[in-house]
C-alpha positions as CSV (number, residue, x, y, z in Angstrom):
1,M,-14.4,24.1,-19.0
2,T,-16.5,25.1,-16.0
3,T,-16.0,23.2,-12.7
4,V,-19.2,21.6,-11.4
5,T,-19.4,22.3,-7.6
6,T,-21.7,20.5,-5.2
7,R,-21.8,20.4,-1.4
8,T,-22.5,17.6,1.1
9,Q,-21.7,16.8,4.7
10,V,-19.5,13.7,4.1
11,V,-17.7,12.4,1.0
12,V,-17.2,8.7,1.1
13,I,-14.5,7.5,-1.2
14,G,-14.8,3.8,-2.1
15,A,-17.9,1.6,-2.5
16,G,-16.7,-1.5,-0.7
17,P,-18.1,-2.9,2.5
18,A,-16.6,-0.1,4.6
19,G,-17.7,2.8,2.4
20,L,-21.2,1.5,1.6
21,S,-21.9,0.6,5.2
22,T,-20.8,4.0,6.3
23,A,-22.9,5.7,3.7
24,N,-26.0,3.6,4.4
25,L,-25.8,4.4,8.2
26,L,-25.2,8.1,7.6
27,R,-28.1,8.4,5.3
28,Q,-30.4,6.4,7.6
29,R,-29.5,8.9,10.3
30,G,-30.2,12.0,8.2
31,V,-26.6,12.9,7.3
32,D,-26.0,13.9,3.7
33,C,-23.2,12.1,1.9
34,V,-21.9,11.4,-1.6
35,V,-20.1,8.1,-2.5
36,L,-17.3,8.2,-5.1
37,E,-16.2,4.9,-6.7
38,A,-13.6,4.3,-9.4
39,R,-15.2,1.1,-10.7
40,S,-18.5,0.5,-12.3
41,R,-21.5,-0.8,-10.4
42,E,-21.4,-4.0,-12.4
43,F,-17.8,-4.6,-11.5
44,I,-18.1,-4.2,-7.8
45,E,-21.2,-6.4,-7.7
46,R,-19.6,-9.2,-9.6
47,H,-15.9,-9.2,-8.7
48,P,-15.3,-12.3,-6.4
49,R,-13.9,-11.5,-3.0
50,A,-13.7,-12.8,0.5
51,G,-16.7,-14.5,2.0
52,F,-16.7,-15.0,5.8
53,L,-18.6,-12.8,8.2
54,E,-18.3,-13.0,11.9
55,E,-21.6,-13.2,13.8
56,W,-21.2,-9.9,15.6
57,A,-20.8,-8.2,12.3
58,V,-23.9,-9.9,10.9
59,R,-26.0,-8.9,14.0
60,E,-24.9,-5.3,13.5
61,L,-25.9,-5.3,9.9
62,E,-29.2,-6.9,10.9
63,R,-29.7,-4.2,13.5
64,Y,-29.6,-1.6,10.8
65,G,-31.8,-3.5,8.3
66,L,-28.9,-4.4,6.0
67,A,-28.8,-8.2,6.4
68,G,-32.1,-9.4,4.9
69,R,-30.8,-11.4,2.0
70,L,-27.7,-12.4,3.9
71,L,-29.7,-14.1,6.6
72,R,-31.9,-15.8,4.1
73,Q,-29.1,-17.2,1.9
74,A,-25.8,-17.4,3.8
75,G,-24.5,-20.7,4.9
76,R,-23.3,-21.0,8.5
77,H,-20.1,-22.6,9.7
78,G,-19.4,-23.6,13.3
79,S,-16.4,-25.9,12.9
80,F,-13.3,-26.4,10.9
81,E,-10.6,-29.0,10.7
82,F,-6.8,-29.2,10.5
83,R,-5.4,-31.9,8.3
84,F,-1.8,-33.1,9.0
85,D,0.0,-36.4,9.5
86,A,-2.7,-38.0,7.3
87,R,-5.4,-37.3,10.0
88,R,-8.4,-35.0,10.5
89,H,-8.5,-32.8,13.6
90,H,-11.9,-31.0,14.1
91,I,-12.4,-27.8,16.1
92,H,-16.0,-27.1,17.0
93,Y,-15.8,-23.4,17.6
94,A,-19.5,-22.8,17.8
95,Q,-19.8,-25.1,20.7
96,L,-17.0,-23.2,22.5
97,T,-18.1,-19.7,21.7
98,G,-21.8,-19.9,20.8
99,Q,-21.1,-18.1,17.5
100,H,-20.9,-19.0,13.8
101,H,-19.4,-17.6,10.6
102,F,-21.8,-16.7,7.9
103,V,-20.6,-17.6,4.4
104,Y,-21.5,-14.7,2.2
105,P,-19.2,-13.6,-0.6
106,Q,-18.2,-9.9,-0.4
107,Q,-19.6,-9.1,-3.8
108,E,-23.0,-10.3,-2.6
109,L,-22.9,-8.0,0.5
110,V,-21.7,-5.1,-1.8
111,T,-24.7,-5.8,-4.1
112,D,-27.1,-5.5,-1.1
113,L,-25.5,-2.4,0.3
114,V,-25.4,-0.6,-3.1
115,A,-29.1,-1.5,-3.7
116,H,-30.1,-0.2,-0.2
117,Y,-28.2,3.0,-0.4
118,A,-28.9,3.9,-4.0
119,D,-32.2,2.3,-4.8
120,V,-34.0,2.3,-1.4
121,L,-32.6,5.4,0.3
122,G,-32.0,7.3,-2.9
123,G,-28.4,8.0,-2.0
124,D,-25.9,9.8,-4.3
125,I,-23.3,7.4,-5.6
126,R,-21.1,8.2,-8.6
127,F,-19.3,5.4,-10.4
128,E,-16.3,5.3,-12.6
129,V,-14.8,8.6,-11.4
130,D,-11.3,9.5,-12.4
131,D,-8.4,11.3,-10.8
132,V,-9.8,11.7,-7.3
133,R,-7.9,14.2,-5.2
134,L,-8.4,15.4,-1.6
135,H,-7.8,19.0,-0.6
136,D,-7.5,21.2,2.5
137,L,-7.8,18.3,4.9
138,T,-6.6,20.3,7.9
139,T,-9.1,23.0,7.4
140,D,-12.8,23.1,8.3
141,R,-13.7,23.3,4.6
142,P,-12.1,20.2,2.9
143,F,-13.2,19.2,-0.6
144,V,-12.7,16.5,-3.1
145,T,-12.2,16.8,-6.9
146,Y,-12.6,14.2,-9.6
147,T,-13.1,14.0,-13.4
148,D,-16.2,12.7,-15.1
149,P,-14.8,10.2,-17.6
150,D,-17.7,10.7,-20.0
151,T,-17.7,14.5,-20.2
152,G,-14.2,15.3,-19.0
153,R,-15.6,17.9,-16.6
154,L,-13.9,18.6,-13.3
155,H,-16.2,18.1,-10.3
156,R,-15.6,19.7,-6.9
157,V,-17.5,18.3,-3.9
158,E,-17.3,20.4,-0.8
159,C,-17.9,18.8,2.6
160,A,-17.2,18.8,6.3
161,Y,-15.5,15.3,6.5
162,I,-14.1,12.7,4.2
163,A,-14.3,8.9,4.8
164,G,-11.4,7.2,3.1
165,C,-12.6,3.7,2.2
166,D,-10.9,3.0,-1.1
167,G,-8.8,0.1,-0.1
168,A,-5.1,-0.8,-0.2
169,R,-4.5,0.7,-3.6
170,G,-6.7,3.7,-3.2
171,V,-5.7,7.4,-3.1
172,C,-6.8,8.4,0.4
173,R,-4.0,6.9,2.4
174,R,-1.5,8.7,0.2
175,H,-2.9,12.0,1.3
176,I,-1.6,11.6,4.8
177,P,1.9,13.0,5.1
178,A,4.5,10.4,6.1
179,Q,5.5,12.5,9.1
180,E,1.9,12.5,10.4
181,S,1.5,8.7,10.7
182,V,3.3,5.4,11.3
183,F,3.0,2.7,8.7
184,A,3.7,-0.6,10.4
185,S,3.9,-3.6,8.2
186,R,4.8,-7.3,8.2
187,D,5.8,-9.3,5.1
188,Y,5.5,-13.1,5.6
189,G,7.8,-13.8,2.7
190,I,5.3,-16.3,1.1
191,G,2.4,-16.3,-1.3
192,W,-0.9,-18.0,-1.6
193,L,-2.3,-19.2,-4.9
194,A,-6.0,-18.3,-4.6
195,L,-8.3,-20.5,-6.6
196,L,-12.0,-20.4,-7.3
197,V,-13.3,-23.7,-8.5
198,E,-16.6,-24.8,-10.0
199,A,-17.0,-27.9,-7.8
200,P,-19.1,-28.8,-4.8
201,P,-17.3,-28.5,-1.4
202,S,-15.3,-31.5,-0.4
203,A,-16.0,-30.8,3.3
204,E,-18.7,-29.1,5.3
205,G,-16.5,-26.2,6.3
206,V,-13.0,-24.9,6.3
207,V,-10.1,-27.2,6.0
208,F,-6.5,-26.1,6.9
209,G,-3.9,-28.5,5.5
210,I,-0.4,-28.4,7.1
211,H,2.1,-30.3,5.0
212,P,5.8,-30.3,4.3
213,R,5.1,-29.3,0.7
214,G,3.3,-26.2,2.0
215,F,0.0,-25.0,3.5
216,A,-3.3,-25.6,1.6
217,A,-6.9,-24.7,2.4
218,H,-10.4,-25.6,1.4
219,M,-13.3,-23.1,2.0
220,A,-16.8,-24.0,1.0
221,R,-18.6,-21.0,-0.7
222,T,-21.8,-22.3,-2.3
223,P,-23.1,-25.8,-3.2
224,R,-21.4,-25.4,-6.5
225,I,-18.4,-23.2,-5.8
226,T,-15.3,-23.8,-3.6
227,R,-12.4,-21.6,-2.7
228,F,-8.9,-23.3,-2.4
229,Y,-5.5,-21.8,-1.4
230,L,-2.0,-23.2,-2.0
231,Q,1.1,-21.9,-0.4
232,C,3.6,-20.8,-3.1
233,P,6.7,-18.6,-3.3
234,S,6.2,-14.9,-2.9
235,G,5.9,-13.2,-6.3
236,D,5.0,-16.5,-8.0
237,D,3.2,-16.3,-11.3
238,A,-0.3,-18.0,-11.4
239,A,0.6,-19.1,-15.0
240,N,3.1,-21.5,-13.4
241,W,0.2,-23.5,-11.9
242,S,-1.4,-25.7,-14.5
243,H,-4.6,-27.5,-13.9
244,E,-2.7,-30.7,-13.4
245,R,-0.2,-29.2,-11.0
246,V,-2.9,-27.5,-8.9
247,W,-4.9,-30.7,-8.4
248,R,-1.8,-32.8,-7.7
249,E,-0.8,-30.4,-4.9
250,L,-4.3,-30.1,-3.5
251,H,-4.7,-33.9,-3.3
252,T,-1.2,-34.2,-1.7
253,R,-1.6,-31.4,0.9
254,L,-5.3,-31.9,1.8
255,A,-6.6,-35.4,1.0
256,V,-6.7,-37.9,3.9
257,P,-8.1,-41.4,4.0
258,G,-11.9,-41.2,3.7
259,A,-11.9,-37.5,2.8
260,P,-11.1,-37.1,-1.0
261,I,-11.0,-33.7,-2.7
262,T,-13.5,-33.0,-5.5
263,E,-12.1,-31.6,-8.6
264,G,-13.7,-29.0,-11.0
265,R,-13.0,-26.3,-13.5
266,I,-10.7,-23.5,-12.2
267,V,-12.4,-20.2,-12.9
268,E,-10.0,-17.9,-11.1
269,R,-6.4,-18.2,-10.1
270,Q,-4.2,-15.4,-8.7
271,V,-1.2,-15.2,-6.4
272,L,-1.6,-13.2,-3.2
273,D,1.6,-12.1,-1.4
274,M,1.0,-12.5,2.4
275,H,1.6,-9.2,4.1
276,N,-0.1,-7.0,6.7
277,Y,0.0,-3.3,7.5
278,V,-1.5,-0.7,9.8
279,V,-1.7,3.0,9.4
280,E,-1.7,4.7,12.8
281,P,-3.5,6.9,13.5
282,M,-6.4,6.3,11.1
283,S,-7.3,10.0,11.0
284,Y,-5.7,13.1,9.6
285,G,-7.5,16.4,9.9
286,R,-10.9,15.9,8.3
287,L,-10.0,12.6,6.7
288,H,-10.8,9.4,8.5
289,L,-9.7,6.0,7.0
290,A,-11.7,2.8,7.2
291,G,-11.2,-0.7,6.0
292,D,-8.1,-1.7,3.9
293,S,-7.2,2.0,3.5
294,A,-6.2,1.9,7.1
295,H,-5.1,-1.7,7.6
296,L,-4.6,-4.9,5.7
297,V,-4.8,-8.4,7.2
298,A,-3.7,-11.3,5.0
299,P,-6.6,-13.7,4.4
300,I,-5.2,-16.1,6.9
301,G,-8.1,-15.7,9.4
302,A,-10.8,-14.1,7.2
303,K,-10.6,-10.9,9.1
304,G,-10.4,-8.1,6.4
305,M,-14.1,-7.7,5.7
306,N,-15.1,-7.9,9.3
307,L,-12.6,-5.2,10.3
308,A,-13.9,-3.0,7.5
309,L,-17.4,-3.3,8.9
310,H,-16.2,-2.6,12.4
311,D,-14.6,0.6,11.2
312,A,-17.8,1.6,9.3
313,F,-20.0,1.1,12.3
314,A,-17.7,3.2,14.5
315,L,-17.1,5.9,11.9
316,S,-20.7,6.4,11.0
317,S,-21.7,6.8,14.6
318,A,-18.9,9.3,15.3
319,L,-19.7,11.4,12.2
320,T,-23.4,11.4,13.1
321,A,-22.7,12.5,16.6
322,R,-20.5,15.3,15.3
323,L,-22.7,16.6,12.5
324,R,-26.2,16.0,14.0
325,D,-25.5,16.5,17.7
326,G,-22.3,18.6,17.8
327,D,-20.5,15.9,19.9
328,G,-17.0,15.5,18.6
329,A,-15.8,12.9,21.2
330,G,-16.5,10.0,18.9
331,L,-14.4,11.3,16.1
332,A,-11.6,12.2,18.5
333,G,-11.5,8.6,19.7
334,Y,-12.3,6.9,16.4
335,S,-8.8,5.8,15.6
336,A,-8.0,4.5,19.0
337,R,-11.3,2.6,19.2
338,C,-10.8,0.8,15.9
339,L,-7.1,0.1,16.4
340,R,-7.8,-1.9,19.6
341,R,-9.6,-4.5,17.4
342,V,-7.2,-4.1,14.5
343,W,-4.1,-5.0,16.6
344,Q,-5.9,-8.0,18.2
345,Y,-6.7,-9.3,14.7
346,Q,-3.1,-8.6,13.5
347,E,-1.7,-10.6,16.5
348,F,-4.1,-13.5,15.8
349,S,-3.1,-13.4,12.1
350,Q,0.6,-13.6,12.8
351,W,0.2,-16.4,15.4
352,F,-2.0,-18.4,13.0
353,A,0.3,-17.9,10.1
354,D,3.2,-19.3,12.1
355,V,1.1,-22.4,12.9
356,L,-0.1,-22.9,9.3
357,H,3.2,-22.4,7.6
358,G,5.4,-24.0,10.3
359,A,5.9,-27.2,8.4
360,T,7.8,-25.4,5.7
361,D,9.8,-23.0,7.9
362,P,13.5,-23.4,7.0
363,D,14.4,-22.9,10.6
364,P,13.9,-26.3,12.3
365,F,13.5,-24.6,15.7
366,Q,10.7,-22.5,14.5
367,A,9.1,-25.4,12.7
368,R,9.0,-27.4,15.9
369,I,7.6,-24.4,17.9
370,A,4.8,-24.2,15.4
371,E,4.0,-27.9,15.8
372,A,4.0,-27.5,19.6
373,R,1.5,-24.6,19.3
374,L,-0.8,-26.6,17.1
375,R,-0.7,-29.7,19.4
376,R,-1.4,-27.5,22.5
377,L,-4.4,-26.1,20.6
378,L,-5.7,-29.6,19.9
379,D,-5.0,-31.0,23.4
380,S,-6.1,-28.2,25.7
381,P,-9.7,-27.1,25.9
382,A,-8.7,-23.8,27.5
383,A,-6.2,-23.2,24.6
384,A,-8.8,-24.1,22.1
385,T,-11.4,-21.8,23.6
386,A,-9.0,-18.8,23.6
387,F,-8.1,-19.5,20.0
388,C,-11.8,-19.9,18.9
389,E,-12.8,-16.6,20.5
390,L,-10.2,-14.8,18.4
391,Y,-11.1,-16.9,15.4
392,I,-14.7,-15.8,15.5
393,G,-14.0,-12.3,16.7
394,R,-15.6,-12.5,20.1
395,L,-13.9,-9.4,21.5
396,A,-15.0,-6.4,23.5
397,R,-15.7,-3.6,21.0
C-alpha cells in the first residue's frame, strides 16, 4: 500500500492544552502545522480533567483571543480553607496577591481550543491516529509516521520541528535516548481517590482537610458538580470504596461544626498515585516536549494545566521566531526558560504535600514538622503571602 506523504512546518503531537495552544498560536502567526491526536474529538472534549487556571495563564489566553467563553462562564476563587482540629482556617490569597483562580474544567478549555484551531482557523487536526512514530530527530528533516485506522494506510508527515505534547503516557518522551536526558522523579508513596460528584458545592472554594485518617479535599467545579479527593494507599483499587465508605470518610475528614458536606451521586472514581517527574532538558534535536510529556506534577496544587500552557506560550513563540524570522535563540533557550517555572512548582508541590499529608506520616518527627509549617503559614502574614504567591503562580516568567 502506498505511503501518503505530506509536509508542514511543525507537527504537534497531542491535542491537550499544551498541543492545542501551541497549534493555535502557530497558526495565528502564519506558521503551518499539523496536529495528531490518538483519541477522538468527542473523547477529548468530554473526558473530565483538572479545572483550575491561574490568572496569568488566563490573561495570556485572553491576549491571543482564546479565552472568550472561559471569561464568560468560569467561576473565580480567591480564597480557600484548611480544616483540622474541627476548625476552619481561611486563606484569602486574592487579597494578598491581587489574583484569582479561574474554575474551568480542562475539557472545556480543550473544546474551545479545538473549535478555534479547526473550525475558526481551518487548522489541520487528525484524530484517532495509530502507531505514531518519530524519525530522524537529530537531522534537519525530521518526520512523523502514523497509521490511519480506517484505511490502514501509512502516513508520513515531513516537517522542520516536532512539538511533543502527548502527555505522560505518550510516545514522544520515549524517543529521547536515556543517555541524552535526566529523568528526575519523586514518588510520594500514597494515592488519592479522585471523585466527581453530582452535588452542589459544600463551600465556596477549595477545602483542604488535614486529619489523622488521611487528607481530604473539596473543590467546587460548577453549581451542580463537585470534585472530592481522599487520601488512600498507593495502588488502591477504586472498587474498594463503596458509596457508604466514601461519604463516611468525607464527613469524618472534612465536616466541621456549621459546615456540613453535601452528598450526591458519585459519577467518577479513580485512584491517582501521587508522583512527580521532570525530563531535563525538554528538547532533543528537532523534538521539543511540552506539558505532561516533559513534567508531571501531582494534583496537589493544581499546577499541571498551568505548566502546560506556560510551555505552549514559550514554545510557540520560539518556533515562530525560528521559522518566520530565522532567530533560533528562543528554541535554544526554550528548555531552560520553562524549567525555571517547572522546578518552582515542583518545590511548591513537595512542600505542600508534606503539609497536607503530615498528619498521617508514620514518622512522628516529620508529622510535627508538617504541623509547625502549617501553623507558621496561618500565624505569619509574611509566610502566608509567600505561600499564596506560589499557590497562584505569581512568578517571574
